N, C-alpha and C positions, 0 to 999 in steps of 0.2 A: 197413563202407561204404566204398568206394573214395574218394580224392582226387577223383577226376575227377565220382563222382555227387554227393560234398559240395558241391563247385564247382557242379555244374547245378542242386543243390538251393537252392542260398545264392543263384545269378543269379534261380531262380525265385521266391524269396519276395522280392526286390529288385524285380524286376517286379511284381509283385503289391503291394507297397506301393507303388509308383511309381504304376500305375493306377489304385488306391485314392486316392489322393492328389491325384490329377489331376483326376478325378471330384468330390472334394470341393471342391477349389478351385474348376474350371469349371462345377461345375451343382450352386447353391444347394439345397436344399430346398425345394420350391414354397410361395410365400407368403413365405417368408423374407426379412427385409430385407436388401439390400445395404448395409455399412455405406461410408459416404464422408467422410473424415474431415476438418476443417479446422485449421489453428494460428493463434491469436493470444497477444500478448504483454500482455496488458491493463496492466501497467505501464508498457510504453515508449508506449503509447496515450496514459496519463495523462500520464507526463513529456514527450511532445514534441508533445503536442496544442496548440491555441491556449488552449480552456480550462485545461490543466493547467500550464500555465507562466505563466499571468494569475494562477490560485489560487496559486503560489509566489512569486509576485513581490509579490503583497498579504501574503500569510501573512511575507515579509521584511521587508516596510515596515511592517506591525505590529510584529514584533519588534524591529525597529529605533528604532520610537516608543515603546516600552514600555520597553525599555533606557535611554534617555534620560531620560524622566520618573521613572525609579527612580533612576538615577545621579545626581541633584541630590538625592534625600534618601538615599542610600547615602554621598555626599558629608558632607551635612552631621552624619550619624551618626558618621562618622571624627572629623571636628572636634571634636564633643562629647565622643566617647571621650577622644581625645589631652586635651581641659580636665578631664575627669573625673580621668584618673590625674593630673594637676597637684594637683588639688585633694582628691581621698581622703586622703593621708596628714595634712591638716590638719584633716578634718574629724571631728567627733564620729560616735561609732557608731550613732548614730538615724537622725543627716543622711546619712552613709554608706550607710546599706544603704538608706533611701528613694530616695535617687541612684540608685543602683544597681539598685534594683528599676522605677524609672521607666525606666532608659536600657535594661534590657533587653525591658521592655515594648514599648519602639519599636523594640527589633532586633527582634524578635519581629513586630510589626505588618508592618515592611518585607517579612520572609519570609514571610509570609502574603500579602501583596500582589503579593510576586512570583510565585507558585506559583498565585494566582491570575489573574495575566495569562499565567500558560504554559497553565493550562486552558482559560481563554478560547478561545488562538489555536488550541491543539488542536481544540477545538471543532468552531472555526469550519474549522476545514481538515478536519474526519472529516466534515460537513456538507456541504462543497464536492463534498469527492470522490465522496461520496453521488449527490448529483445529475449529477456526469459520468457514473458507472457505471449510473445510472436511464439516462439519454439513447443510452450505448456499446449498455444492451441489445436494445432493438429494431434497432440497427444492425446488430448482429453476427446477429441471428435472419435479417435480410433477406438478409442476405448469403449466410448456410449456404443460403436457398429459393432463391436467384440463382444459386447453386453447384451447387445439387443434393446439399449435406449434411447429413448426419444426427446429426452429432455436430462438437462443438467442441471443441479442446484448449487449455488454457493451454501456452503453449511450456515452460515453467518447469518443467512435468512431463513431458517428451519426454527422450530421450537425442539424439536426433536426428530430422531429419524433411526433405522434401523441400522444398526453397525456394517450389515452386510452391502449396503447402500455406498459407505463410501467409499471410495476411490483414489482419496488422497495418497495413503503408500504406495502405492501402485505408479500413480501419476511422478511422485517423489524419483522412485525408482527409474520409471522410462525418462525423465526428466535429464537424470543423472548420466544415463547413457547417451543420449542427443546432444545434452549439452553441458560438458563438462565443467567448463567454465567461461566468464564474459571480462572482458577488459574495461574497466569503469575509466573512460579519459573525459578530464575535468570540461563542462562547455555551459556555456548559459543555456538557462532554462527554456522551453521552448516559450513559454509567454514573455519571457525576455529578452529572446533572441530578436524580436522584430521592433523591439524598442527602440 
């Protein structure tokens, strides 16, 4: 085969693939759905929406209140520990053991209360986020229908997307209208409630 015929054959194959590729892209099979994609960043919606910001303020307030309430007990335990350290050398073995055991029980109770407060706040946060996500779902579905899309992807899963495909700002605007706020109620998280 000559050099000229190899070039001609390569060009012919390239043209065949190009024609096949254009026909495939331009003419989808009859009845096949044509995909139209939109992109949303749900974390941004949760963080920038009025409801999401209100949730975070409430959670911060709960954490501050819990910390302040437990701090008084923690300070009292520190004072008791300092006194106990002074008393231990002069106490008898049985009294010493009883006082140490009582102190350790108070310390364990405080740690348990701290963990319980954290769980209650986490559960309240979880429940409030679920309410926002439940309100967001029909909003995103309606945006898809309005834009003629049949797929919505999370922005974090994409390497890149055209900015006009992103409906995050619109979703935030509509969520602010539909759900201006959510009350955070301390409660056990779902996985802890059943235990």
